[in-house]
N, C-alpha and C positions, 0 to 999 in steps of 0.2 A: 307469290308464295302461297302454299296451302296452309291456312292458319289453324292453330290449335283452338279447340272449342274452349270458350270461357268456362273455367271450373265451376262458376256459380250457376251456369245454365244447365238445368235438368233436361234429360233426354225427352224430346217431344215438346218442350216449352218453346213458344214463339216469342222472340224478342219483340219489344214494344217501343215504338218511336212516337213521340209527340211533336207535331209541327205547330209551333206557336206562331200564328199568323194564318188564320183560316182562309183568308183571301189570296193566299199565295198562288200565282199563276200555274205553278207546277204541282199543286196539291194532288190532283187525280193521277198524274203520271208517277209521282213519288209513291202513292199508295199501291198502284199496280205493280211497280218495280219491287217494292218490299214484299208484297204478298206473294209474288212469284218466287222469291228467295226464302219464303217461310217466315217472314216477319209480318208485323201489323203496324199500321200507321193511323193515328188519330190527329185531327186538326182542330184547333181551338183558337179563339181570339180574345183579347182583353186580359189585363194583368190579373184581376181577381179570379176569373174563371181558370186561367192557366195555372196559377199557384194552387188553387183548390184541387185541381186534377192531379198535379204533381204530388201534393201532400197525401192524397187518398189512394193513388194508384201507382204500382211499381214500374214506372217507365225505365227503359234501359238507355235511351238516347233522347236528347232534346234538340230538335232543329229549330233554331231561333231566326225567323225571317225578320231581319232588321228593317226592311222596307215597310213591313206591315205591323211590326210590334211598336214602332215609333218610340216615343219617350218612355214607354213602359219597359223597354229592353233592359236597361241597367238595373232597375228595381227588381225585375225578374231574376237577373243573374245574382244579385245580392241575396235574395230570399232563398234561391236554390242552394247557395253555399251554406246558408244557415240551417235549412230544413234537411237537405240531403247532400252532405259534403262529397260523398263518392260520386253522385250524379253530376256534380259540377265539373268533373273531369271528362264528361261525355256530352258536352254541349257544342254543337256545330253552328256557326253563324252562316247565314245565307243572305246575300244582297245582290243587287244589280251591279253591273260593272261600273256604273256611275255612283260609286259609294261616296257618301258625304263624309266630311272630315270628322264629325262627331261619332259616326258609326265606326270609322277606321280607328279612331282613338280607343274606342271601346274594345274592338277586336284585339288591338295590341296590348292594352292594359290587362285584359283578362286572358291573354294568350290563347285565343279561341281558334280552332281549325276553321277555315273560311272557304266557302264555296260561292262562286258566282251563279246567279240564276241561269245565265246563258249556257253554262257548262254543267249544270247540276246533275242531270241524269247520267252523263258520261263519267262523272267523278264520285258520285255519292257512294256507290257500293264499296269502292276501294277505301274511301275515307272511313266508312263504318267498320270495315274489317280491321283497319289499323287501330281503332279504338279498343278492340277486344283482342289484340295480339301483342301485349307488352313484352312477353318473353321472347317472341320471335323477332320483334323489332329491336329489342336490346341486343340479341345475338348478332343481328346484322350491323347495328351501330358499333358494337364493340370491335368488330372486324373492319370497320370503316368501309363497308360495302354499300355503294349507292343503290337505290331502288329505281328501276326503270319506270318511265312515265307511260301510262296506258293511253294508246291512241284509238284502239278499236277492240271491241268485244262483241262477238256475234250474238251473244245472249242479251246485250244491252242496246245495240244499235243496228239499224238495217245495213246491209252491205252497201258499199259505195255504188253510185250509178254505173251501170254497165257490167258490174261484177256479179256473176252467178256461180254457185257451187253445187256440185253433185252430192256433196257430203251432207247428210241430214242428222246424224247422231252425235257428231262431235262438236267441239267448241273452238273457235278461231280467235286468237289474240294477236294484236300488233302493239309492240312497245317501242319506245325511243329512249336512247341515252346518248347525250351529246349529238354526234353526227351518225350514230349507229341505229339502225332499225332492225328489230328482231321480230320475225313472224313465227308464231307457234300454233300448232294444231293438236289438240288433245282429243283422243278418241278411245274407245274400248273395242277390241276385236269381238266378233260374234262368238257366242258360246264359250266364253273365256272369263277367267277372273283376273285378267291382266289389263293394264292400260297402256296405250301407245302414244308417244309424244314425238312429233316431227317438227322441224323448224328450220329457219335459215337466218343467218346473220348477214346484214348488208351494211357495210361501212362506206359512207359517201366520200370519205377522205382517202380511201385506199384504192389502188388500181385493181382491176378485175383479177381475181385469183389470189388475192392477198388475205382472204379470210379463212384460209385452210388451217387445220391442225389447232384450232382453238379448243381448249378443254371445256366440256359441258358436263355439269355434275347435278344429279338429282339427289337432294339431301332430305332425309326424314329425321324424326325426333331422336333416333338412335344412331344416326350417322349416314353415310353414303348409301343410297338405294341403288343407283346405277350411274355409270359414267361413260362418256364417249368423247370423240373429237369431231370437229367439222371437216367436211371434205373440201375439195378445191373450189367449190361454189359457195362455201359457207353453210352448207346443209348439215343437219344432224338428225339422228333417229335414236330414240330410246324406247325400251319396252320393259315393264316390270310388273310384279304382282301389285294388285290394288293396295295403295297406301294412302291414308287420308291426309296426313299432315306432312307435306313435303314442299320444298322450294327448289327452283331451278336457278343455278348460278353459272355464269359464263365468264371466262377470262378473256377480256378484249385486248389486253396489252400485257407487257412484261410483268407489271404488278397491279394491274387494273382488273377488278372483277365487278360484275353487276348482278343484282338479284332481280329475277323476273317474277312478279306477283301474279300468279295464275288464277287466284280465286279459290273458292271452296269446292268440295267434291259432292255436295248434296245432290246435284243434278245427276251424277253417275249413280248414286244410290237409288234414286227414284226410278231410273231406267233399267237398272239391273239389280234389284233388291235381293235376288236369290244368290248373287255372286259377290256383291260388294259388302263383304262381312269383315274383312281384315282392316285393322286400324294401326 
């Protein structure tokens, strides 16, 4: 889904992330990813240095590397809650897949979003978006609409071996929900203020040709932006005026809908700033 900007974020202000655990193996990759998306990342180690930095500087998110924060992790969590209660809701725990029982207990007790080091770069951006989209997530939750799981994002991961694409301006996503795979390609036509969205629904439990006539709806803050249905191959095509805050929803069954989180539109703005002016 295209997420609303946090009302506290001023235009042009870069969100700031503090990685507690300066020896994290993904430190440089995280910094590069966040910088690409217009955020900044600082890395620091040690309880005292981390707490001093948090007290003095307005960080938006804390990435707490449990493997490298060690016994300081819980003390850091307690002090953040005391110093900056609002920031305590934006702490993400990071650990290896061999998470120790003490770290697992800490994650559960403080109800922390948790990412594994091995999958960090593929899941980090979606997790950070969720932290700043309470209204959007509440809307989805209130309608009991599940959110599809991201498998591939061409802006975050290299294409699979043997796969090459002639498209250079757009963005390709692959999502999964239960046994259904959803491919989506988002692009903008040349010399236009419109965006184009094409995709395909592939359900492994259904026979060929059974993914037709599925409703596909593009929803913005004020309601439906565009709608269509899939063809006999499960393909769909939408085009609309540039709209910054939208979500894609697809009905997969009689009463079963799924939300497709497509990411933010900042990359479109950067590539066509003279056209991407509508919000």
